[in-house]
C-alpha positions, 0 to 999 in steps of 0.5 A: 269158149268151152275150154274157158268153161272147163277151166273155170269148172276145174278151178271152182271144184279145186277152190271148193275142195280146199275151202271145205277141206280147210273147214273140216281140218279146223273142225277135226282139230277143235274136237281133238284138241279139246277132246269134244265127245258130246254129240250136240257140241259136235253137231253145232260145231259141224253145222257152223263150219258147214255154213261158214264156207257159204256165207261169203258167197251169200253175202256177195249175192245179197250185196248185189241186190241191196246196199245197206248197213246189214249187207255191208256188215254181213259181207265184212264179217263173212269175208273176214272169216276167210282170212281167219280161216287161213290163219287157223289152218296154219296155226293148227298145222303148227299145233299138230307139229308141236303135239307130234314133237312132244309125243316123240319125246315121250311126253303128252302135250296139254292140247287144251292149253295149246288150243287156247293159245292157238285161238288167242294168237290167231285172233290177235294176229287177225285183229292186227290184219284188219288194222293193217288193211286200213293203214297203207304205207308209202313205198319209195322206189327209184327206176333207171330208164335209158334216155330219160328225158331231162324233165323227168329227172325231177318228177315224182310219180305215184302208183296206186293199184287194187284199191277195191272201192265198193261195199266195204272200202268207200269214200272215207278210205279213198280220202285217206289215200288221197291225203297221203298221195298229196302229201308226197306232192306228185307230178303224175299219178298212175292207177293200175286197175281194180279201182273198184271192187266189182260190187254195186253201190254209189260208185261216183260218190265213192270215187269223188275224192279222186278229184282232189288229187293234185298232180300237174301232169295228170292222173292215168287209169287202166282197168283191172279184172274187177272192172270187167266184173262190175262193167267197164262202162260203169267204172268209166262213168264213175270216174268221168268227173274226177279228172282221171284220164282213161287209157283203154289200149291208148297212149299219151305223151308227157314231156317226151315220155310215152304213157301207155295203158292197156286195159284188162281183157274182158271175160273170155277174151285175151290180149297180146301186148306185143300186137297192141303196141305194134298197132298203137298209133304214135307209139315209138319203141325208141322213146322211153315209155311207161306201160300200165297193165294190171297183171304182171304178165307178158313182160317179154312182149312188152320188153320186145316192143321197147317198153322201159317200165311196166307198172302192175298190181293184181296179186295183192302179194297174197294178202293173207299169210301164207298165200304169198307162196301161191301168188309167187308160184302162179306169177312165177316170182313176179308177184311183188316188187321190182324186177329188172332185165336189161333196159326193161323194169317191172314193178308189181305193187301189193296194192292199197286195198283188199278183196274178200277179207278186210285184212292184211297179214304177212304183207303191207298195203302200199302207195308207191312213190316213184323217182326216176334216174 
């Protein structure tokens, strides 16, 4: 337990250092590019850039206390700023590189013009990112599974992950997702965690559109880390009238295919996929199987126990450019896409929703449509 607190403390310190360091870099770049000398202008800018890092934490806290238009707008814009900040840091870094190249060539860069171009491009790109977040695409994937049951050769499955329903993405967003899913006429639907955002609100009402999904073989759901923040019991209550089947370290069999669901470990706990599968009543390693597990981890253990396909999410593929590099490093290259190792396959979805900034830059939210062969 103490090691968990130590790890969290170190992580928080690093995160805050990066956050405030990024704001200082933006502050320094602005006063340098525009050659700001006025004390009052510097003070106002510094005050704003000191307040902005705290705004998202304040908005998150207020959103847990009150559910109203003001807290939603505050949460939206404070989160959006974090996405704009990441883009500004990259853009100003490139700006400084251009200034350096111009200086080496013996000339002087017009930094005011360059800075104006940087801001214009950042806000255009960020605007696209907001639009992109609300327009998920269909991603078609085909998996090869050994001993695939004959019935499954004609089936269509859909995976959605990381919807993050809550304070910002609400019932109307979910209705749009349901329409896209039904348009593909799936036989079965898999929800691989973080269906909810971990915020308070009328969750049963937000989740209500899920009951309109048409899938003859049913809908299966496992929890993600955000359900543990929200409270797993609250998440389960929110979906109890939608027709979703919850797999909480359980399995079901559909047409000779084992559908296995392992829920995300509660805070301060861990799970061993191999041990859970060994002790799972009815699970047969010799039969084809699909594992729903929120995080793209423990693949070696899943493969060892005979899992044919693991469906995961969690990473958002970085969500904001250039954070894909971070997720790629953390999840060792398994943060997005299809990976095959012998008779085992993993697909990590970029997710269909967002967390924090309501924007997607550098990648596209997706609804995964699956065929089998």
